[in-house]
Structure formats: structure tokens, C-alpha cells
MDTraj code that builds the backbone (N, CA, C; nanometers):
import mdtraj as md
import numpy as np

residues = "MET GLU LEU LEU ASP ALA LEU ASN TRP ARG TYR ALA VAL LYS GLN PHE SER GLU ASP ILE ILE PRO ASP ALA VAL ILE ALA ASN LEU ILE ARG ALA THR SER LEU THR PRO SER CYS TYR GLY LEU GLN PRO TYR GLN ILE ILE GLN VAL ASN ASP ARG SER VAL ARG GLU LYS LEU LEU THR HIS SER TRP GLY GLN ASP LYS VAL VAL GLU CYS SER HIS LEU LEU VAL PHE THR VAL SER THR ALA GLY ILE GLU SER ILE VAL ASP ARG TYR LEU HIS GLN GLN ALA HIS ILE ASN ASP GLU ALA ILE SER GLU LEU GLU ASP PHE ARG ALA TYR LEU ILE ARG THR LEU GLY ALA LYS PRO ASN GLU GLN VAL ILE GLU TRP ALA HIS ARG GLN ALA TYR ILE ALA LEU GLY ASN LEU LEU THR SER ALA ALA VAL SER ALA ILE ASP THR CYS PRO MET GLU GLY ILE ASP ALA ALA GLY PHE ASP GLU VAL LEU GLY LEU GLN ALA LEU ASP LEU THR THR SER VAL VAL CYS THR LEU GLY TYR ARG ASN THR GLY ASP LYS HIS ALA LEU LYS PRO LYS ILE ARG PHE ALA ASN SER ASP PHE LEU ARG GLU VAL".split()
xyz = np.array([
    [0.2614, 0.3398, 0.2184],
    [0.2356, 0.1917, 0.2987],
    [0.3630, 0.1478, 0.2181],
    [0.4528, 0.0700, 0.3313],
    [0.5388, -0.0068, 0.2789],
    [0.4729, -0.0955, 0.1871],
    [0.5681, -0.1650, 0.1019],
    [0.5003, -0.2755, 0.0162],
    [0.4288, -0.3766, 0.0631],
    [0.5160, -0.4586, 0.1501],
    [0.4304, -0.5802, 0.1925],
    [0.3203, -0.5315, 0.2475],
    [0.2947, -0.4351, 0.3318],
    [0.1673, -0.3966, 0.3946],
    [0.0696, -0.3786, 0.2806],
    [0.1332, -0.2802, 0.2127],
    [0.0294, -0.2463, 0.0746],
    [-0.0709, -0.3479, 0.0182],
    [0.0580, -0.4536, 0.0034],
    [-0.0208, -0.5899, -0.0573],
    [-0.0798, -0.6818, 0.0013],
    [-0.0519, -0.6856, 0.1496],
    [-0.2043, -0.7258, 0.2164],
    [-0.2928, -0.6761, 0.2702],
    [-0.3066, -0.5295, 0.2621],
    [-0.4242, -0.4497, 0.2499],
    [-0.4958, -0.4459, 0.1449],
    [-0.4150, -0.4672, 0.0079],
    [-0.5090, -0.4940, -0.1285],
    [-0.6094, -0.6477, -0.1710],
    [-0.6842, -0.6006, -0.1835],
    [-0.7947, -0.7225, -0.2272],
    [-0.8585, -0.7166, -0.3282],
    [-0.9295, -0.8004, -0.3832],
    [-1.0458, -0.7635, -0.5327],
    [-1.1418, -0.7310, -0.4876],
    [-1.1743, -0.6170, -0.4922],
    [-1.2845, -0.4958, -0.4402],
    [-1.4035, -0.5300, -0.4914],
    [-1.5221, -0.5793, -0.3936],
    [-1.6240, -0.6471, -0.5139],
    [-1.7571, -0.5156, -0.4799],
    [-1.6923, -0.3914, -0.4072],
    [-1.8278, -0.2867, -0.3942],
    [-1.7410, -0.1512, -0.3623],
    [-1.7487, -0.0796, -0.4478],
    [-1.6559, 0.0565, -0.4649],
    [-1.7626, 0.1528, -0.3758],
    [-1.6998, 0.2860, -0.3035],
    [-1.8065, 0.3625, -0.2576],
    [-1.7650, 0.4661, -0.3652],
    [-1.8683, 0.5462, -0.3154],
    [-1.8486, 0.6463, -0.3818],
    [-1.7718, 0.7839, -0.4510],
    [-1.6937, 0.7568, -0.3472],
    [-1.5765, 0.8323, -0.3651],
    [-1.5336, 0.8481, -0.4679],
    [-1.4612, 0.9482, -0.5472],
    [-1.3642, 0.9668, -0.6828],
    [-1.2126, 0.9868, -0.6320],
    [-1.1474, 0.8899, -0.7213],
    [-0.9664, 0.9223, -0.7092],
    [-0.9305, 1.0590, -0.7675],
    [-0.8512, 1.1312, -0.7074],
    [-0.8130, 1.2537, -0.7706],
    [-0.8071, 1.2618, -0.8890],
    [-0.7615, 1.3393, -0.9956],
    [-0.7141, 1.3136, -1.0855],
    [-0.5700, 1.2971, -1.1365],
    [-0.4584, 1.3972, -1.0397],
    [-0.3485, 1.3588, -1.0100],
    [-0.3199, 1.2337, -0.9421],
    [-0.3470, 1.1327, -0.8926],
    [-0.3293, 1.0064, -0.8462],
    [-0.3861, 0.9242, -0.9705],
    [-0.4898, 0.9239, -1.0285],
    [-0.4797, 0.8374, -1.1669],
    [-0.3724, 0.8747, -1.2529],
    [-0.3621, 1.0070, -1.2475],
    [-0.2127, 1.0402, -1.3762],
    [-0.0535, 0.9484, -1.3193],
    [-0.1018, 0.9723, -1.1633],
    [0.0468, 0.9138, -1.1428],
    [0.0530, 0.7572, -1.1409],
    [-0.0889, 0.6660, -1.1392],
    [-0.1054, 0.5868, -1.1711],
    [-0.0939, 0.4864, -1.3144],
    [-0.1337, 0.5945, -1.3848],
    [-0.1180, 0.5912, -1.4999],
    [0.0327, 0.5986, -1.5802],
    [0.0894, 0.6805, -1.5464],
    [0.2550, 0.6684, -1.5671],
    [0.3302, 0.5859, -1.4855],
    [0.2642, 0.5273, -1.3972],
    [0.3602, 0.4020, -1.3201],
    [0.3404, 0.2917, -1.3876],
    [0.2348, 0.2924, -1.4273],
    [0.1864, 0.1846, -1.5698],
    [0.2554, 0.1602, -1.6734],
    [0.2832, 0.2972, -1.7421],
    [0.3564, 0.2715, -1.8719],
    [0.4947, 0.2684, -1.8611],
    [0.5714, 0.2879, -1.6933],
    [0.6976, 0.2709, -1.7162],
    [0.7278, 0.1139, -1.6562],
    [0.5980, 0.0310, -1.6891],
    [0.6322, -0.1171, -1.6652],
    [0.7190, -0.1926, -1.7780],
    [0.8036, -0.3020, -1.7218],
    [0.9136, -0.3513, -1.8232],
    [0.8238, -0.4136, -1.9455],
    [0.8587, -0.3944, -2.0646],
    [0.7890, -0.4752, -2.2195],
    [0.9130, -0.5339, -2.2466],
    [0.8807, -0.6170, -2.3336],
    [0.9900, -0.6800, -2.4525],
    [1.0227, -0.5836, -2.5301],
    [1.1611, -0.5475, -2.5484],
    [1.1979, -0.4342, -2.5937],
    [1.1594, -0.2658, -2.5858],
    [1.0882, -0.3111, -2.4932],
    [1.0468, -0.1746, -2.4438],
    [0.9079, -0.1093, -2.5500],
    [0.8688, -0.2442, -2.6332],
    [0.7687, -0.1893, -2.7181],
    [0.6209, -0.1433, -2.6513],
    [0.5856, -0.2080, -2.5882],
    [0.4303, -0.1401, -2.5277],
    [0.3276, -0.1603, -2.6006],
    [0.3120, -0.2937, -2.6719],
    [0.2807, -0.3250, -2.7292],
    [0.0570, -0.2982, -2.7049],
    [0.0464, -0.2184, -2.6156],
    [-0.0990, -0.2191, -2.5677],
    [-0.1215, -0.1037, -2.5222],
    [-0.2728, -0.0750, -2.5330],
    [-0.2926, 0.1036, -2.4471],
    [-0.3759, 0.0648, -2.3612],
    [-0.4285, 0.2022, -2.2949],
    [-0.5302, 0.1950, -2.1781],
    [-0.6072, 0.2410, -2.2433],
    [-0.7581, 0.1965, -2.2281],
    [-0.8716, 0.2836, -2.2657],
    [-0.9274, 0.3407, -2.1261],
    [-0.9700, 0.4688, -2.0710],
    [-0.9711, 0.5182, -1.9738],
    [-1.1476, 0.5724, -1.9764],
    [-1.2704, 0.4889, -1.9668],
    [-1.4148, 0.5157, -1.9786],
    [-1.4377, 0.6028, -1.8975],
    [-1.4726, 0.7124, -1.9226],
    [-1.5531, 0.8212, -1.8218],
    [-1.7222, 0.8147, -1.8295],
    [-1.7249, 0.8023, -1.9476],
    [-1.8763, 0.8460, -1.9690],
    [-2.0011, 0.7207, -1.9241],
    [-2.0810, 0.7623, -1.8261],
    [-2.1265, 0.6608, -1.7491],
    [-2.2154, 0.5516, -1.8451],
    [-2.2848, 0.6339, -1.9502],
    [-2.3435, 0.5663, -2.0202],
    [-2.3019, 0.4592, -2.0967],
    [-2.1730, 0.4912, -2.1541],
    [-2.0809, 0.3714, -2.2299],
    [-2.0382, 0.3027, -2.1015],
    [-2.0228, 0.2920, -2.0114],
    [-2.0066, 0.2119, -1.8709],
    [-2.1136, 0.1192, -1.8970],
    [-2.2311, 0.1867, -1.9025],
    [-2.3938, 0.0872, -1.8425],
    [-2.4211, 0.0047, -1.9713],
    [-2.3570, 0.0342, -2.1368],
    [-2.3142, -0.0624, -2.2322],
    [-2.2210, -0.1516, -2.1986],
    [-2.1024, -0.1472, -2.1508],
    [-2.0128, -0.2624, -2.1045],
    [-2.0305, -0.3550, -1.9869],
    [-2.1460, -0.2993, -1.9393],
    [-2.2187, -0.3883, -1.8024],
    [-2.2470, -0.5127, -1.8587],
    [-2.3581, -0.5240, -1.9738],
    [-2.3707, -0.6168, -2.0407],
    [-2.2758, -0.7259, -2.0795],
    [-2.1597, -0.6690, -2.1247],
    [-2.0837, -0.7683, -2.1442],
    [-1.9909, -0.8002, -2.0363],
    [-1.9998, -0.7960, -1.9007],
    [-1.9476, -0.7682, -1.7995],
    [-1.9999, -0.8708, -1.6806],
    [-2.0856, -0.9956, -1.7426],
    [-2.1261, -1.0777, -1.6576],
    [-2.2119, -1.0042, -1.5040],
    [-2.2692, -0.8962, -1.5660],
    [-2.3606, -0.8464, -1.4522],
    [-2.2658, -0.7947, -1.3151],
    [-2.1169, -0.7379, -1.3488],
    [-2.0657, -0.7002, -1.2233],
    [-2.0985, -0.5757, -1.2577],
    [-2.1489, -0.4647, -1.1577],
    [-2.1884, -0.3097, -1.1806],
    [-2.0433, -0.2653, -1.0910],
    [-1.9453, -0.2786, -1.0748],
    [-1.8152, -0.2587, -1.0461],
    [-1.7888, -0.1772, -1.1510],
    [-1.8059, -0.2181, -1.3046],
    [-1.7543, -0.1411, -1.4412],
    [-1.8460, -0.0021, -1.4295],
    [-1.9410, -0.0336, -1.3679],
    [-2.0412, 0.1111, -1.3667],
    [-1.9884, 0.2100, -1.2086],
    [-1.9862, 0.1337, -1.1237],
    [-2.0068, 0.2212, -0.9937],
    [-1.8393, 0.2677, -0.9600],
    [-1.7710, 0.1900, -1.0171],
    [-1.6344, 0.2227, -0.9886],
    [-1.5917, 0.3584, -0.9669],
    [-1.4956, 0.4484, -0.9505],
    [-1.4117, 0.5675, -0.9370],
    [-1.3876, 0.6149, -1.1120],
    [-1.2804, 0.4628, -1.1625],
    [-1.2120, 0.4829, -1.2868],
    [-1.2189, 0.3353, -1.3218],
    [-1.2402, 0.3066, -1.4480],
    [-1.2579, 0.1973, -1.5312],
    [-1.1291, 0.1961, -1.6047],
    [-1.0177, 0.1048, -1.6427],
    [-0.9354, 0.0674, -1.7042],
    [-0.9542, -0.0165, -1.8043],
    [-0.9610, -0.0283, -1.9701],
    [-0.9803, -0.1369, -2.0313],
    [-0.8251, -0.1416, -2.1117],
    [-0.7581, -0.2490, -2.0395],
    [-0.6030, -0.3210, -2.0921],
    [-0.6390, -0.3430, -2.2709],
    [-0.5890, -0.2761, -2.3695],
    [-0.5960, -0.3024, -2.4868],
    [-0.4917, -0.3530, -2.5828],
    [-0.4822, -0.4624, -2.6293],
    [-0.3518, -0.4957, -2.7400],
    [-0.3723, -0.4429, -2.8495],
    [-0.2863, -0.4259, -2.9423],
    [-0.2516, -0.4053, -3.0908],
    [-0.2448, -0.4974, -3.1425],
    [-0.3696, -0.5331, -3.2721],
    [-0.3693, -0.6257, -3.3588],
    [-0.3555, -0.5809, -3.5074],
    [-0.2579, -0.5057, -3.5023],
    [-0.1772, -0.4379, -3.6743],
    [-0.0829, -0.5072, -3.7233],
    [-0.0309, -0.5869, -3.6188],
    [0.0963, -0.6795, -3.6392],
    [0.1982, -0.5887, -3.6134],
    [0.3201, -0.6741, -3.6616],
    [0.4605, -0.6437, -3.5314],
    [0.5116, -0.5131, -3.6423],
    [0.5292, -0.5002, -3.7237],
    [0.5366, -0.3946, -3.8024],
    [0.5130, -0.3005, -3.7473],
    [0.3760, -0.2498, -3.7251],
    [0.3116, -0.1414, -3.6721],
    [0.3790, -0.1087, -3.5685],
    [0.3715, -0.2375, -3.4489],
    [0.3888, -0.2372, -3.3095],
    [0.5475, -0.1606, -3.2996],
    [0.6177, -0.2098, -3.3841],
    [0.8011, -0.1722, -3.3942],
    [0.7771, -0.0090, -3.4240],
    [0.7035, 0.0106, -3.5548],
    [0.7472, 0.1611, -3.6036],
    [0.6628, 0.2044, -3.4991],
    [0.5767, 0.2216, -3.4214],
    [0.5403, 0.3110, -3.3578],
    [0.6287, 0.3571, -3.2225],
    [0.7066, 0.2174, -3.1712],
    [0.8060, 0.2383, -3.0530],
    [0.9042, 0.3060, -3.1310],
    [0.9599, 0.2943, -3.2329],
    [1.0792, 0.3739, -3.3015],
    [1.0494, 0.5113, -3.3116],
    [0.9148, 0.5353, -3.3697],
    [0.9067, 0.6743, -3.3930],
    [0.8992, 0.7322, -3.2220],
    [0.9063, 0.6776, -3.1568],
    [0.8573, 0.7519, -3.0374],
    [1.0283, 0.7505, -3.0067],
    [1.1282, 0.6637, -3.0356],
    [1.2372, 0.6797, -2.9601],
    [1.3301, 0.7420, -3.0164],
    [1.3136, 0.7522, -3.1614],
    [1.4186, 0.8478, -3.2424],
    [1.3121, 1.0137, -3.2092],
    [1.2129, 1.0141, -3.1519],
    [1.1760, 1.1596, -3.0663],
    [1.2294, 1.1794, -2.9538],
    [1.2633, 1.0892, -2.8478],
    [1.2758, 1.1135, -2.7333],
    [1.4237, 1.1391, -2.7469],
    [1.4986, 1.0722, -2.8460],
    [1.6422, 1.0790, -2.8523],
    [1.7169, 1.1683, -2.9367],
    [1.6241, 1.2328, -3.0293],
    [1.6749, 1.3172, -3.1204],
    [1.7519, 1.2905, -3.2338],
    [1.6563, 1.1514, -3.3028],
    [1.7498, 1.0404, -3.3863],
    [1.6611, 1.0448, -3.4858],
    [1.7459, 1.0498, -3.5945],
    [1.6736, 1.0074, -3.7405],
    [1.6333, 0.8887, -3.7328],
    [1.4577, 0.8680, -3.7800],
    [1.4191, 0.7386, -3.8155],
    [1.5208, 0.6592, -3.9114],
    [1.5919, 0.7348, -4.0328],
    [1.6800, 0.6273, -4.1005],
    [1.7822, 0.5544, -4.0177],
    [1.8425, 0.6011, -3.8722],
    [1.9411, 0.5433, -3.8111],
    [1.8827, 0.4152, -3.7621],
    [1.7904, 0.4128, -3.7400],
    [1.7428, 0.2697, -3.6629],
    [1.6715, 0.1688, -3.7740],
    [1.6970, 0.1783, -3.8811],
    [1.6558, 0.0651, -3.9513],
    [1.7254, -0.0839, -3.9239],
    [1.7956, -0.0684, -3.9011],
    [1.9030, -0.2027, -3.8648],
    [1.8110, -0.2743, -3.7601],
    [1.8254, -0.1550, -3.6361],
    [1.7163, -0.2084, -3.5274],
    [1.5950, -0.2766, -3.5570],
    [1.5411, -0.1904, -3.6357],
    [1.3302, -0.2229, -3.6883],
    [1.3867, -0.3896, -3.7502],
    [1.4538, -0.3665, -3.8331],
    [1.5016, -0.5248, -3.9014],
    [1.5276, -0.6148, -3.7726],
    [1.5970, -0.6204, -3.7341],
    [1.6231, -0.6918, -3.6073],
    [1.4679, -0.7077, -3.5110],
    [1.4072, -0.6369, -3.4713],
    [1.2960, -0.6511, -3.4239],
    [1.2345, -0.7263, -3.5175],
    [1.1569, -0.6875, -3.6427],
    [1.0897, -0.7469, -3.6725],
    [1.1118, -0.8982, -3.7488],
    [1.2644, -0.9245, -3.7742],
    [1.3217, -1.0501, -3.7730],
    [1.2814, -1.1187, -3.6866],
    [1.3045, -1.0518, -3.5507],
    [1.2874, -1.1659, -3.3765],
    [1.1890, -1.1578, -3.3832],
    [1.0365, -1.0846, -3.3682],
    [0.9137, -1.1099, -3.3478],
    [0.8044, -1.1363, -3.4262],
    [0.8649, -1.1370, -3.5438],
    [0.7718, -1.1307, -3.6390],
    [0.7336, -1.2647, -3.7289],
    [0.8152, -1.3411, -3.6627],
    [0.8438, -1.4775, -3.7353],
    [0.7388, -1.5662, -3.7167],
    [0.6467, -1.5297, -3.5861],
    [0.5168, -1.5924, -3.5820],
    [0.3705, -1.5559, -3.6481],
    [0.3092, -1.6255, -3.6775],
    [0.1412, -1.5493, -3.7084],
    [0.1025, -1.4265, -3.6315],
    [0.0147, -1.3507, -3.6985],
    [-0.0387, -1.2248, -3.5956],
    [-0.1087, -1.2656, -3.4854],
    [-0.1351, -1.4272, -3.4950],
    [-0.2622, -1.4478, -3.4018],
    [-0.1625, -1.4860, -3.2654],
    [-0.0239, -1.5173, -3.2975],
    [0.0928, -1.5518, -3.1946],
    [0.1222, -1.4289, -3.1468],
    [0.1476, -1.3000, -3.1991],
    [0.1906, -1.1910, -3.1544],
    [0.0678, -1.1128, -3.0578],
    [-0.0317, -1.1350, -3.1208],
    [-0.1393, -1.0634, -3.0206],
    [-0.1603, -1.1420, -2.9291],
    [-0.1036, -1.3010, -2.9066],
    [-0.1327, -1.3654, -2.7733],
    [0.0395, -1.3155, -2.6798],
    [0.1215, -1.2694, -2.7848],
    [0.2292, -1.2011, -2.6882],
    [0.1702, -1.0932, -2.6182],
    [0.1497, -1.0112, -2.6805],
    [0.0954, -0.8490, -2.6470],
    [-0.0180, -0.8592, -2.5534],
    [-0.1044, -0.9668, -2.5448],
    [-0.1750, -0.9932, -2.4129],
    [-0.1039, -0.9949, -2.2724],
    [0.0204, -1.0993, -2.2994],
    [0.1062, -1.1361, -2.2148],
    [0.1831, -1.0119, -2.1597],
    [0.2033, -0.9208, -2.2202],
    [0.2743, -0.8104, -2.1874],
    [0.2003, -0.7210, -2.1401],
    [0.0632, -0.7022, -2.1557],
    [-0.0221, -0.6135, -2.1140],
    [-0.0744, -0.6814, -1.9571],
    [-0.0671, -0.8027, -1.9345],
    [-0.0727, -0.8647, -1.8004],
    [0.0692, -0.8370, -1.7095],
    [0.1855, -0.8170, -1.7669],
    [0.2735, -0.7610, -1.6486],
    [0.2177, -0.5828, -1.6212],
    [0.2139, -0.5457, -1.7072],
    [0.1797, -0.3978, -1.6960],
    [0.0671, -0.3848, -1.6302],
    [-0.0624, -0.4757, -1.5882],
    [-0.1397, -0.4756, -1.5573],
    [-0.1566, -0.4808, -1.3724],
    [-0.0553, -0.6004, -1.3430],
    [0.0118, -0.6075, -1.2146],
    [0.1139, -0.5008, -1.1783],
    [0.1388, -0.4373, -1.2457],
    [0.2287, -0.3278, -1.1818],
    [0.1328, -0.1870, -1.1432],
    [0.0242, -0.1814, -1.2208],
    [-0.1189, -0.1090, -1.1828],
    [-0.1272, -0.1329, -1.0638],
    [-0.2022, -0.2870, -1.0193],
    [-0.2264, -0.3282, -0.8989],
    [-0.1582, -0.2628, -0.7691],
    [-0.0224, -0.3018, -0.7880],
    [0.0772, -0.2890, -0.6871],
    [0.0913, -0.1285, -0.6747],
    [0.1119, -0.0669, -0.7590],
    [0.1171, 0.0792, -0.7699],
    [0.0049, 0.1809, -0.7007],
    [-0.1166, 0.0914, -0.7318],
    [-0.2417, 0.1707, -0.6722],
    [-0.2401, 0.1168, -0.5212],
    [-0.2069, -0.0083, -0.4769],
    [-0.1924, -0.0297, -0.3424],
    [-0.1648, 0.0148, -0.2636],
    [0.0129, 0.0889, -0.3209],
    [0.1165, 0.1397, -0.2193],
    [0.0561, 0.2657, -0.2246],
    [-0.0198, 0.3302, -0.3218],
    [-0.0863, 0.4732, -0.2924],
    [-0.2329, 0.4751, -0.2151],
    [-0.2742, 0.3500, -0.1380],
    [-0.4142, 0.3100, -0.0862],
    [-0.5083, 0.3335, -0.1859],
    [-0.5206, 0.2861, -0.2774],
    [-0.5880, 0.3017, -0.3787],
    [-0.6722, 0.1509, -0.4169],
    [-0.7618, 0.1326, -0.4223],
    [-0.8324, -0.0105, -0.4345],
    [-0.8737, -0.0164, -0.5536],
    [-0.8293, -0.1939, -0.5814],
    [-0.8473, -0.2060, -0.7311],
    [-0.9360, -0.3810, -0.7623],
    [-0.9883, -0.3587, -0.8351],
    [-1.0293, -0.5322, -0.9083],
    [-1.0157, -0.5796, -1.0281],
    [-0.9096, -0.6575, -1.0620],
    [-0.9257, -0.6791, -1.2372],
    [-0.9962, -0.7616, -1.2371],
    [-1.0250, -0.7525, -1.3905],
    [-1.1528, -0.8530, -1.4196],
    [-1.0877, -0.9201, -1.5285],
    [-1.1435, -1.0313, -1.5467],
    [-1.1312, -1.1308, -1.6599],
    [-1.2503, -1.1571, -1.7127],
    [-1.3630, -1.1890, -1.6447],
    [-1.4576, -1.1961, -1.6394],
    [-1.5612, -1.1135, -1.7395],
    [-1.5214, -1.1018, -1.8573],
    [-1.5714, -0.9993, -1.9525],
    [-1.5957, -1.0818, -2.0570],
    [-1.7062, -0.9989, -2.1598],
    [-1.6881, -1.0490, -2.3293],
    [-1.6614, -0.9269, -2.3756],
    [-1.4591, -0.9919, -2.4369],
    [-1.4188, -0.9221, -2.4945],
    [-1.4372, -0.8672, -2.6096],
    [-1.4519, -0.9251, -2.6732],
    [-1.5760, -0.8668, -2.8561],
    [-1.6664, -0.8015, -2.8125],
    [-1.7768, -0.7938, -2.7375],
    [-1.8424, -0.6853, -2.6628],
    [-1.8076, -0.5494, -2.6004],
    [-1.6963, -0.5842, -2.5789],
    [-1.5759, -0.4476, -2.5065],
    [-1.5323, -0.4014, -2.6382],
    [-1.5164, -0.5356, -2.6945],
    [-1.4626, -0.4017, -2.8522],
    [-1.5367, -0.3252, -2.9144],
    [-1.6532, -0.4042, -2.9378],
    [-1.7715, -0.3535, -3.0428],
    [-1.7963, -0.2192, -2.9638],
    [-1.8385, -0.1992, -2.8131],
    [-1.8737, -0.1046, -2.7599],
    [-1.7762, 0.0194, -2.7870],
    [-1.6806, -0.0326, -2.7501],
    [-1.5637, 0.0892, -2.7649],
    [-1.4926, 0.1285, -2.9220],
    [-1.5438, 0.0388, -2.9900],
    [-1.4860, 0.0843, -3.1256],
    [-1.3601, 0.0566, -3.1463],
    [-1.3016, -0.0627, -3.1045],
    [-1.1473, -0.0668, -3.0789],
    [-1.1135, -0.1405, -3.2325],
    [-1.1897, -0.1934, -3.3223],
    [-1.1416, -0.2655, -3.4503],
    [-1.1161, -0.1439, -3.4914],
    [-1.1644, -0.0371, -3.5262],
    [-1.1081, 0.0553, -3.6207],
    [-1.0103, 0.1433, -3.5442],
    [-0.9474, 0.1138, -3.4332],
    [-0.8216, 0.1181, -3.3965],
    [-0.7175, 0.0327, -3.4080],
    [-0.7200, -0.0759, -3.4635],
    [-0.6631, -0.1972, -3.4691],
    [-0.5993, -0.2349, -3.3221],
    [-0.7088, -0.2498, -3.2145],
    [-0.6998, -0.2350, -3.0786],
    [-0.7907, -0.3796, -3.0251],
    [-0.7625, -0.4515, -2.9229],
    [-0.8488, -0.5569, -2.8999],
    [-0.8361, -0.5763, -2.7486],
    [-0.9630, -0.5898, -2.6623],
    [-1.0013, -0.5634, -2.5183],
    [-0.8776, -0.7003, -2.4320],
    [-0.7609, -0.6594, -2.3834],
    [-0.6952, -0.7206, -2.3047],
    [-0.7730, -0.8060, -2.1814],
    [-0.7661, -0.6897, -2.0864],
    [-0.8332, -0.7280, -1.9454],
    [-0.8755, -0.5839, -1.9041],
    [-0.9793, -0.5790, -1.8081],
    [-1.0015, -0.4789, -1.7396],
    [-0.9624, -0.4176, -1.6046],
    [-0.9161, -0.3216, -1.5423],
    [-0.9434, -0.3070, -1.4017],
    [-1.0256, -0.1928, -1.3954],
    [-1.0900, -0.2378, -1.2267],
    [-1.1721, -0.0904, -1.1828],
    [-1.1057, -0.0558, -1.0783],
    [-1.1135, 0.0898, -1.0536],
    [-1.0292, 0.1654, -0.9401],
    [-1.1241, 0.2555, -0.8538],
    [-1.0891, 0.2582, -0.7549],
    [-1.1502, 0.3451, -0.6172],
    [-1.1357, 0.2971, -0.5338],
    [-1.2596, 0.3633, -0.4603],
    [-1.2182, 0.3436, -0.3036],
    [-1.3131, 0.2458, -0.2474],
    [-1.2675, 0.1630, -0.1229],
    [-1.3720, 0.0268, -0.1038],
    [-1.4837, 0.0841, -0.0298],
    [-1.6183, 0.0169, -0.0468],
    [-1.7373, 0.0454, 0.0494],
    [-1.6949, 0.0000, 0.1429],
    [-1.7406, 0.0265, 0.2738],
    [-1.7355, 0.0143, 0.4144],
    [-1.8200, -0.0687, 0.4659],
    [-1.8939, -0.1256, 0.3368],
    [-2.0437, -0.2376, 0.3910],
    [-1.9266, -0.3544, 0.2809],
    [-1.8547, -0.3411, 0.2377],
    [-1.7862, -0.4487, 0.1397],
    [-1.7272, -0.5574, 0.2432],
    [-1.8137, -0.6635, 0.3054],
    [-1.7203, -0.7993, 0.3864],
    [-1.6195, -0.8378, 0.3570],
    [-1.5850, -0.8430, 0.1930],
    [-1.4530, -0.9089, 0.1538],
    [-1.3175, -0.8453, 0.2345],
    [-1.3453, -0.7294, 0.2558],
    [-1.2500, -0.6598, 0.3101],
    [-1.1651, -0.7022, 0.4199],
    [-1.2582, -0.7639, 0.5346],
    [-1.2173, -0.8262, 0.5869],
    [-1.2226, -0.9681, 0.6566],
    [-1.1713, -1.0329, 0.5346],
    [-1.1791, -1.1868, 0.5091],
    [-1.0203, -1.1889, 0.5086],
    [-0.9376, -1.2815, 0.6049],
    [-0.8106, -1.2720, 0.5556],
    [-0.7562, -1.3055, 0.4196],
    [-0.6626, -1.2941, 0.3972],
    [-0.6008, -1.3354, 0.2724],
    [-0.5237, -1.4583, 0.2781],
    [-0.5838, -1.5269, 0.1592],
    [-0.5604, -1.6848, 0.1625],
    [-0.4556, -1.6651, 0.0620],
    [-0.2889, -1.7383, 0.0983],
    [-0.1925, -1.7259, -0.0138],
    [-0.1243, -1.8275, 0.0816],
    [-0.0384, -1.9140, -0.0420],
    [0.0400, -2.0048, 0.0224],
    [0.1814, -1.9492, 0.1295],
    [0.2316, -1.9991, 0.2445],
    [0.3628, -1.9699, 0.2704],
    [0.4726, -1.9873, 0.1572],
    [0.5893, -1.9043, 0.2057],
    [0.7128, -1.9044, 0.1074],
    [0.7596, -2.0594, 0.0715],
    [0.7433, -2.1526, 0.1954],
    [0.7879, -2.2523, 0.2253],
    [0.6950, -2.3877, 0.1188],
    [0.5929, -2.3231, 0.0807],
    [0.4741, -2.4227, -0.0024],
    [0.4804, -2.3380, -0.1764],
    [0.5351, -2.2364, -0.1985],
    [0.5062, -2.1344, -0.2909],
    [0.6295, -2.1548, -0.3679],
    [0.7807, -2.1456, -0.3084],
    [0.8735, -2.1275, -0.3701],
    [0.9403, -2.2897, -0.3407],
    [1.0135, -2.3432, -0.5107],
    [1.0614, -2.4112, -0.4786],
    [1.2256, -2.4067, -0.5490],
    [1.3183, -2.4385, -0.4559],
    [1.4436, -2.4202, -0.5052],
    [1.5761, -2.5460, -0.5662],
    [1.6367, -2.5118, -0.6700],
    [1.6789, -2.6297, -0.7500],
    [1.8479, -2.5880, -0.7350],
])
top = md.Topology()
chain = top.add_chain()
for i, resn in enumerate(residues, 1):
    res = top.add_residue(resn, chain, resSeq=i)
    for name in ("N", "CA", "C"):
        top.add_atom(name, md.element.get_by_symbol(name[0]), res)
traj = md.Trajectory(xyz[None], top)
């Protein structure tokens, strides 16, 4: 679909069908999400794909009863690092060194700059920064899915601490940021037929 057509077509699905998104399509959407711009390219977030239905059912108790968590084709949990800025930077620089065939020692000055620039804040603020970065990636996922005619519903209505516990994220130095359910809309979902309520450019945009 063309971009504007796709964005007009998409909505926050309330009820998914039983159809499953092909693995290749999901792989492309994950790759598109990984290509999202982030601050210095650091990507201080990771995605947990929850396939196990029994795990999804445990997450349902932390999702305010939203059964999309269980019934969607794919459940993606955006998580952010809690390990501190040095860990985030080092993870990225090791990847950079690998891809560019560089010695990690050659990146010491850049490492020092990043830590000096981003590490001046308490770790709580670093985590909040990471959440904002994750939301940029979520937006890219939603748009990429719409262009691919894949339905989505982003979900903030969750108990993040409960998700962390069920998924064992503390041991991974991660915490839940936001959730996205993906699949194909159920033909009985009346919300698909409702007009999209958005402000016109004249009310949305202010020029200075």
C-alpha cells in the first residue's frame, strides 16, 4: 500500500482473527524495526517475541484483561536496558567493531565521549531516555506493519513490573517499555469500520 493509504487503513485492532502472520513477514518487520534511527545508533532496547501460549496467559493477568495478548498472531514486548550507559555503549561498540572489522581499542575515544555525554545523568534518567528511544522504534514498527497490510495494536495498558516478572527480565538487565500485538483483524471487529478521527493539517500544524 501507499504510505497514506496504509496509515488511513490501520487502526488499533481490538479483535484479531486466528490467521497467523508468516515467519518471513515477521522477520522483515523485526528487521525494519531494528533499522529505526536511535540516539548515536545505540538502540538501548530489545524486543521479546512471546510465542508460548502459556506465557501469554500469564501475561494476560498483567494486561488489564486485554485478551489480544493471548489471541494475536504475534506478541512483541519492547524492553529497555537497565544496566547503565556503559553497558549500552559497550554493547553497541562491540557490534560496530565487528561490522567494520575494527579493533575495539580504536574506539576508546568515541566510547569516552558517549559515556561523558550520556552518562552524566542518573541511571533512572538513562532508563527514561531508553524508553523514549523504544517508542521511536514502536512507531516505525506500526508504520512498517501498515504498509505490509499487517494489523497492530500498541498497548501501554499493562503492568510493566508484572511483565518483567513473568519474562524474567530482571536477570537480563531489561525492563518492559511497551507492548505491540500483531495479526490480522477479525471481520467482526466493528472498530475497523469507524472513521479515523484526526486533526486536519490546519489544526495540527503551527508554522513560525
